[in-house]
C-alpha positions as CSV (number, residue, x, y, z in Angstrom):
1,M,18.3,-2.4,-8.6
2,K,16.3,0.2,-6.8
3,L,12.7,-0.2,-6.3
4,L,9.9,1.7,-5.2
5,V,6.8,0.4,-3.9
6,V,3.3,2.9,-3.3
7,G,1.3,2.2,-0.4
8,S,1.2,1.5,3.0
9,G,-1.1,-1.6,3.8
10,G,-0.3,-5.5,4.8
11,R,-0.8,-5.7,1.0
12,E,2.2,-3.7,0.0
13,H,4.4,-5.3,3.1
14,A,3.9,-8.9,1.2
15,I,4.9,-7.5,-1.9
16,I,7.9,-5.8,-0.6
17,K,9.0,-9.0,1.3
18,K,8.5,-11.3,-2.1
19,L,10.6,-8.8,-4.4
20,K,13.1,-9.1,-1.7
21,E,13.6,-12.5,-2.5
22,N,15.6,-11.4,-5.5
23,K,19.0,-11.3,-5.7
24,Q,19.5,-8.0,-7.8
25,V,17.5,-6.1,-5.5
26,E,19.8,-3.8,-3.4
27,K,17.1,-1.3,-1.9
28,I,13.5,-0.8,-1.9
29,F,11.8,2.2,-1.1
30,A,8.1,2.7,0.6
31,L,6.2,5.7,0.0
32,P,4.9,6.0,2.3
33,G,5.0,2.8,4.0
34,N,4.2,2.0,7.8
35,G,6.4,1.6,10.8
36,G,6.1,-2.1,10.4
37,M,8.2,-2.0,7.0
38,V,11.2,-0.4,8.5
39,A,13.2,-3.9,8.4
40,D,12.1,-4.6,4.8
41,A,12.2,-1.2,3.1
42,E,12.9,2.7,3.5
43,C,9.8,4.3,4.2
44,V,9.4,7.9,2.9
45,N,6.9,9.9,4.0
46,I,5.2,10.7,0.7
47,G,1.4,10.2,0.2
48,A,0.0,7.1,-2.0
49,T,-2.1,10.0,-4.0
50,E,1.3,12.6,-4.2
51,I,1.8,12.1,-7.7
52,E,4.2,14.7,-8.3
53,K,6.0,14.0,-5.0
54,I,6.4,10.2,-6.0
55,V,7.7,11.3,-9.7
56,D,10.5,13.8,-8.6
57,F,11.3,11.2,-5.8
58,A,11.5,8.5,-8.1
59,L,14.0,10.6,-10.5
60,E,15.8,12.4,-7.6
61,N,16.8,8.3,-6.6
62,K,17.5,6.8,-9.8
63,I,14.8,4.2,-9.5
64,D,15.0,1.2,-11.7
65,Y,11.1,-0.1,-11.2
66,A,8.0,1.0,-9.3
67,V,5.4,-1.2,-8.3
68,V,2.0,1.0,-7.8
69,A,-0.2,-0.9,-5.5
70,P,-3.4,0.9,-4.1
71,D,-6.8,1.5,-6.2
72,D,-6.6,5.5,-5.9
73,P,-3.1,6.3,-7.3
74,L,-3.5,4.0,-10.5
75,V,-7.0,5.4,-11.0
76,L,-5.5,9.1,-10.7
77,G,-2.4,8.2,-13.3
78,C,0.4,7.4,-11.0
79,V,1.9,4.8,-13.9
80,D,1.1,7.2,-16.5
81,A,3.1,10.0,-14.9
82,L,6.1,7.6,-13.8
83,E,6.4,6.0,-17.1
84,E,6.7,9.4,-19.0
85,K,9.6,9.9,-17.1
86,G,11.1,6.7,-18.3
87,I,10.5,4.8,-14.8
88,P,8.8,1.1,-15.9
89,C,6.1,0.3,-13.5
90,F,3.7,-2.2,-12.6
91,G,0.3,-1.6,-12.7
92,P,-2.2,-0.4,-15.1
93,D,-2.2,2.9,-16.4
94,K,-5.2,5.4,-16.1
95,K,-7.3,4.5,-18.9
96,A,-7.4,0.7,-17.8
97,A,-7.6,1.7,-14.3
98,I,-11.3,2.9,-14.7
99,I,-12.2,-1.2,-14.8
100,E,-12.2,-0.4,-10.8
101,G,-12.4,3.2,-10.8
102,S,-16.0,3.1,-12.1
103,K,-18.4,0.3,-11.5
104,V,-20.4,1.6,-14.4
105,F,-17.7,1.2,-16.8
106,S,-17.1,-2.0,-15.6
107,K,-21.0,-3.1,-15.7
108,N,-21.5,-2.0,-19.1
109,L,-18.1,-3.3,-20.1
110,M,-19.4,-6.6,-19.0
111,K,-22.9,-6.3,-20.7
112,K,-21.2,-5.3,-24.3
113,Y,-18.8,-8.1,-24.3
114,G,-21.1,-10.7,-22.8
115,I,-19.0,-11.5,-19.8
116,P,-21.5,-13.1,-16.7
117,T,-22.5,-10.6,-14.0
118,A,-25.6,-9.9,-12.2
119,Q,-28.3,-7.9,-14.0
120,Y,-28.1,-4.3,-13.3
121,E,-29.6,-0.5,-13.8
122,V,-27.4,2.7,-13.5
123,F,-28.9,5.7,-12.0
124,D,-27.4,9.6,-11.7
125,N,-30.2,11.0,-9.8
126,A,-31.8,9.4,-6.5
127,E,-35.4,10.3,-7.4
128,D,-35.3,7.7,-10.8
129,A,-33.2,5.3,-8.4
130,L,-36.0,5.5,-5.5
131,S,-38.8,4.9,-8.1
132,Y,-37.1,1.8,-9.6
133,L,-36.6,0.2,-6.3
134,E,-40.3,0.1,-5.5
135,S,-40.8,-2.7,-8.0
136,A,-37.1,-3.8,-8.2
137,P,-36.7,-7.6,-6.5
138,I,-35.1,-7.5,-2.6
139,P,-32.5,-8.1,-1.7
140,T,-30.8,-5.9,-4.0
141,V,-27.4,-4.4,-4.1
142,I,-26.8,-1.0,-4.4
143,K,-23.0,0.3,-5.6
144,A,-21.6,3.7,-5.3
145,D,-20.2,4.2,-8.8
146,G,-16.3,5.3,-7.6
147,L,-13.8,4.3,-5.2
148,A,-15.0,4.4,-1.9
149,L,-12.1,2.7,0.4
150,G,-13.8,-0.6,-0.2
151,K,-17.2,0.5,1.6
152,G,-19.4,1.5,-1.4
153,V,-21.2,-1.8,-1.5
154,I,-24.8,-2.2,0.4
155,I,-26.5,-5.3,0.9
156,A,-30.2,-4.0,1.2
157,N,-32.7,-6.6,2.5
158,T,-35.8,-4.6,2.9
159,L,-37.1,-2.1,0.6
160,D,-36.5,0.6,3.0
161,E,-32.8,-0.2,3.9
162,A,-32.4,-0.2,-0.1
163,K,-33.8,3.4,-0.3
164,D,-31.3,4.4,2.7
165,A,-28.8,3.5,0.7
166,V,-29.8,5.6,-2.3
167,I,-30.2,8.5,-0.2
168,S,-27.2,8.1,1.9
169,I,-24.9,7.7,-1.0
170,M,-26.6,10.6,-3.7
171,Q,-28.4,12.9,-1.9
172,D,-26.1,12.7,1.5
173,K,-22.8,12.1,-0.2
174,Q,-21.4,9.4,2.1
175,F,-18.6,8.7,-0.8
176,G,-18.6,12.1,-2.0
177,K,-18.3,12.6,-5.8
178,S,-17.9,8.7,-5.5
179,G,-21.8,8.7,-5.3
180,D,-22.8,10.8,-7.8
181,K,-24.1,7.5,-9.9
182,I,-25.0,4.5,-8.6
183,V,-25.5,0.9,-9.8
184,V,-28.7,-1.1,-8.4
185,E,-27.6,-5.1,-9.0
186,E,-29.6,-8.2,-8.8
187,F,-28.4,-9.9,-5.6
188,L,-26.6,-13.0,-6.3
189,T,-26.1,-16.0,-4.2
190,G,-23.3,-18.7,-3.9
191,P,-19.6,-19.3,-2.7
192,E,-17.4,-16.0,-3.2
193,V,-13.6,-16.6,-5.1
194,S,-11.3,-14.0,-5.1
195,V,-8.9,-14.7,-8.3
196,L,-6.2,-12.3,-8.7
197,S,-4.0,-12.7,-11.9
198,F,-1.2,-11.3,-13.4
199,T,-1.9,-9.8,-17.0
200,D,0.5,-8.0,-20.0
201,G,-3.2,-7.4,-21.9
202,N,-2.2,-10.1,-24.1
203,V,-2.6,-12.9,-22.0
204,V,-4.1,-13.6,-18.3
205,V,-2.3,-15.9,-15.6
206,P,-4.7,-16.2,-12.8
207,M,-3.0,-17.1,-9.3
208,I,-4.0,-19.2,-6.7
209,S,-7.4,-18.6,-5.8
210,S,-8.6,-17.6,-2.3
211,M,-11.8,-17.1,0.0
212,D,-11.9,-13.6,2.2
213,H,-13.7,-13.0,5.2
214,K,-15.6,-9.5,4.8
215,R,-17.3,-9.2,8.1
216,A,-16.0,-8.2,11.3
217,G,-17.3,-11.0,13.4
218,D,-17.4,-14.7,13.8
219,N,-20.0,-16.5,11.9
220,D,-19.9,-13.6,9.4
221,T,-21.5,-11.4,11.8
222,G,-20.8,-7.6,12.3
223,L,-20.2,-4.8,9.7
224,N,-18.3,-5.3,6.3
225,T,-14.7,-4.5,6.7
226,G,-11.5,-4.3,4.5
227,G,-11.0,-8.3,5.0
228,M,-10.7,-9.8,8.3
229,G,-8.6,-12.9,6.9
230,T,-8.3,-15.5,3.9
231,V,-7.2,-18.7,3.0
232,A,-5.8,-19.9,0.0
233,P,-6.7,-22.1,-2.3
234,N,-10.4,-21.7,-2.4
235,P,-11.9,-25.2,-2.3
236,Y,-15.0,-24.0,-4.1
237,Y,-13.0,-23.1,-7.1
238,T,-12.1,-26.7,-8.8
239,K,-10.5,-27.2,-12.2
240,D,-13.6,-27.5,-14.0
241,V,-14.7,-23.8,-12.2
242,A,-11.4,-22.3,-13.0
243,A,-11.7,-23.7,-16.7
244,R,-14.8,-22.0,-17.4
245,C,-13.7,-18.6,-15.6
246,M,-10.6,-18.8,-17.8
247,E,-13.0,-18.9,-21.1
248,E,-16.0,-16.8,-19.7
249,I,-14.5,-14.4,-17.4
250,F,-10.9,-13.9,-17.5
251,V,-9.9,-14.0,-21.2
252,P,-13.2,-12.1,-22.6
253,T,-12.2,-9.0,-20.1
254,I,-8.7,-9.0,-21.0
255,R,-9.9,-9.0,-24.7
256,A,-12.8,-6.5,-23.9
257,M,-10.4,-4.1,-22.3
258,K,-7.8,-4.0,-25.5
259,E,-10.8,-3.4,-28.0
260,E,-11.7,-0.4,-26.0
261,G,-8.5,0.8,-26.1
262,R,-7.5,0.4,-22.4
263,T,-5.1,-2.5,-22.6
264,F,-4.9,-3.7,-19.0
265,K,-1.2,-4.3,-17.6
266,G,-0.9,-5.3,-14.2
267,C,-2.5,-7.1,-11.8
268,L,-6.3,-7.7,-12.3
269,Y,-8.4,-9.1,-9.4
270,F,-11.9,-10.8,-10.3
271,G,-14.2,-11.3,-7.6
272,L,-16.5,-14.1,-8.3
273,M,-19.5,-15.5,-7.3
274,L,-20.3,-19.1,-8.2
275,T,-24.0,-19.2,-8.6
276,Q,-26.4,-22.1,-9.9
277,N,-26.2,-20.4,-13.2
278,G,-22.3,-20.5,-13.1
279,P,-19.6,-18.2,-12.3
280,K,-20.5,-14.3,-12.4
281,V,-18.2,-11.2,-11.7
282,I,-19.2,-9.3,-8.7
283,E,-16.5,-6.8,-8.8
284,Y,-13.1,-6.5,-10.6
285,N,-10.3,-4.6,-8.9
286,C,-7.3,-2.9,-10.8
287,R,-4.8,-4.2,-8.2
288,F,-3.7,-7.2,-5.7
289,G,-6.6,-7.1,-2.9
290,D,-6.1,-7.0,0.4
291,P,-5.6,-9.2,2.7
292,E,-5.9,-11.8,-0.4
293,T,-1.9,-11.0,-1.2
294,Q,-1.0,-12.2,2.1
295,V,-1.9,-15.4,1.2
296,V,-1.6,-15.7,-2.5
297,L,2.2,-14.4,-2.5
298,P,3.4,-16.2,-0.1
299,L,2.6,-19.4,-2.0
300,L,4.2,-18.0,-5.3
301,E,7.3,-19.9,-6.1
302,S,8.3,-18.1,-9.1
303,D,10.0,-14.5,-8.7
304,L,7.9,-12.1,-8.2
305,L,10.1,-9.0,-9.9
306,S,10.5,-11.5,-13.1
307,V,6.7,-11.8,-13.7
308,M,6.1,-8.2,-12.9
309,Q,8.6,-7.2,-15.6
310,A,7.3,-9.8,-18.0
311,V,4.0,-8.0,-17.4
312,T,5.6,-4.4,-18.0
313,N,7.3,-5.9,-21.3
314,E,4.3,-7.8,-22.7
315,T,6.4,-11.1,-22.4
316,L,4.4,-12.9,-20.0
317,A,3.8,-16.1,-22.4
318,D,7.5,-16.6,-22.1
319,I,7.8,-17.1,-18.7
320,E,6.4,-19.8,-16.1
321,V,4.4,-18.6,-13.5
322,K,4.7,-21.2,-10.8
323,F,2.8,-21.8,-7.4
324,S,2.9,-24.1,-4.5
325,Q,0.8,-27.0,-3.9
326,K,0.4,-25.9,-0.3
327,S,-2.2,-24.1,1.8
328,A,-2.1,-20.4,3.4
329,C,-4.1,-18.8,6.0
330,C,-3.8,-15.1,7.2
331,V,-5.7,-13.9,10.3
332,I,-5.8,-10.3,10.5
333,M,-5.4,-8.6,14.1
334,A,-7.4,-5.2,14.4
335,S,-7.9,-3.0,16.8
336,E,-11.1,-3.4,19.2
337,G,-14.1,-1.5,17.4
338,Y,-12.6,-1.6,13.7
339,P,-14.2,-0.7,11.2
340,V,-16.0,2.3,13.3
341,K,-14.4,3.6,16.2
342,Y,-10.8,2.4,18.0
343,E,-8.2,3.4,20.0
344,K,-4.7,3.8,18.6
345,G,-0.9,3.9,20.3
346,Y,-0.7,0.7,21.9
347,E,2.8,-1.0,21.6
348,I,2.8,-3.8,19.6
349,T,5.1,-7.1,20.3
350,I,5.9,-9.5,17.4
351,P,8.6,-12.6,18.3
352,Q,11.2,-12.3,16.5
353,N,11.0,-15.9,14.6
354,L,7.6,-14.4,13.3
355,N,8.7,-11.9,11.2
356,D,8.5,-13.3,7.9
357,N,4.9,-14.5,8.7
358,V,3.7,-11.0,9.5
359,Y,2.4,-8.3,7.6
360,V,2.2,-4.8,9.2
361,A,-0.8,-2.5,7.8
362,G,-1.7,-0.3,10.5
363,A,1.5,0.7,12.5
364,K,3.7,3.4,13.3
365,Y,7.4,3.2,14.6
366,E,8.0,5.9,17.7
367,N,10.7,6.1,20.1
368,G,12.2,2.5,19.3
369,K,8.7,1.2,19.7
370,L,6.1,0.0,17.2
371,L,2.8,1.2,18.0
372,T,-0.7,0.5,16.4
373,N,-2.2,3.2,14.0
374,G,-5.1,2.1,12.2
375,G,-8.0,-0.3,12.2
376,R,-6.4,-3.4,10.8
377,V,-3.2,-3.7,12.3
378,L,-1.3,-6.5,10.9
379,G,-2.0,-9.9,9.2
380,V,-0.7,-13.1,10.2
381,T,0.0,-15.6,7.7
382,A,1.0,-19.5,8.0
383,V,1.9,-21.7,4.8
384,E,1.3,-25.4,5.5
385,D,0.5,-28.9,3.8
386,N,-3.0,-28.5,4.1
387,L,-5.7,-25.8,5.1
388,K,-6.5,-27.2,8.4
389,K,-2.6,-27.2,9.4
390,S,-2.0,-23.9,8.0
391,I,-5.3,-22.5,10.1
392,D,-4.2,-23.9,13.0
393,K,-0.6,-22.6,12.5
394,A,-1.8,-19.3,11.8
395,Y,-3.8,-18.9,15.1
396,D,-0.8,-20.3,17.3
397,Y,1.7,-17.7,15.8
398,V,-1.6,-15.0,16.5
399,S,-1.3,-15.9,20.1
400,D,2.5,-15.3,20.3
401,I,1.5,-11.6,19.3
402,S,0.4,-8.7,21.3
403,F,-0.7,-5.4,21.6
404,G,-3.6,-3.4,23.6
405,N,-7.1,-3.6,22.4
406,A,-6.1,-6.6,19.9
407,Y,-9.3,-8.4,18.2
408,F,-9.2,-10.9,15.4
409,R,-12.3,-13.5,14.4
410,H,-11.8,-16.9,15.4
411,D,-13.2,-18.8,12.4
412,I,-11.2,-17.9,9.5
413,G,-11.1,-20.4,7.2
414,T,-13.8,-22.7,8.9
415,R,-16.3,-22.4,5.8
416,A,-13.6,-23.6,3.8
417,L,-12.7,-26.4,5.9
418,K,-16.5,-27.5,5.6
419,A,-16.3,-27.2,1.9
420,T,-13.4,-29.4,1.8
421,E,-14.9,-32.2,3.8
422,E,-17.9,-32.4,1.9
423,K,-15.8,-33.2,-1.1
């Protein structure tokens, strides 16, 4: 089989490595991919949002199956365009991808179907939003309606911060058209949990839970990033919590989407907050999370391609999706200065014995050398019998990898370990 994976990050590298385990797979193309993927896939310089070019390439190269991984092409209808030409895909169509493409849509969906989430108000002009903030509880959360590279959510700890957020999103257009509408949301507290799930629109199969680390600095300080590391499973996500989420959130969401004529098939990501009043949805994503994928897929024991095809064919109920009982830790090695300003072009040295444990995100291959080419450069993952061992091993691996201006957090998994010890 010839496969095509749309995307260029560490998430896509993790997906490609897992798909390669299937003996039927002869070749994988990554569009556009990155320089660190060249040993695992043929990278083709077609951007993830160049839908027509992706379709043309898939037809010319007789692609048997495509995986559309990032949010932008999903929201733009990449799956629709490929399937229209007879190429089966993993990923939701445009109508279903709106669950991430519009926060206003997803909040209204939860409200309509009684799915637990934070209280909220929607605004389409700045004056009304600023007026509302005068009497709103602080801290509060301001969210741009559309996609904003994972940066469209601002937690405001003061009234001035909240007003600044509204002005920058709605008037200064920090996120372009994504800020035409905003959601002003109740600030929730409690442990956060990420749960990715496979769904074919009829049944939902949650994957191993994980814990992301969004802040750039140790002890959760500094700016929000795309994610500086993850561990799995998340110790706060107990069997009782999982059962409650399945009953109150996961199944109702799939049913709600179907009811709305937007059947969701693909990977649906649930960002959850475990509040004193039970689990609540912070956000939905219409795809695999990054870097959560880099700890979840290494724990998948079932064949990923077979699971994906079952999702496409709506036969997910007929197969077993099995995960390891082990633990995984992923540490992101970034460029110093990320997520604001950083230098690129430093040579990356990865020992050959660690190739299976490294998922490259921001790199290019030039003159026989792998060079840094982004903020988050690569993720280093270790799988071990328990959480502590996986964390220690991941940091051992990190110490063997080098590039100029490399930066990483030193406390990935610390919170999770503490939670494990408290049990």
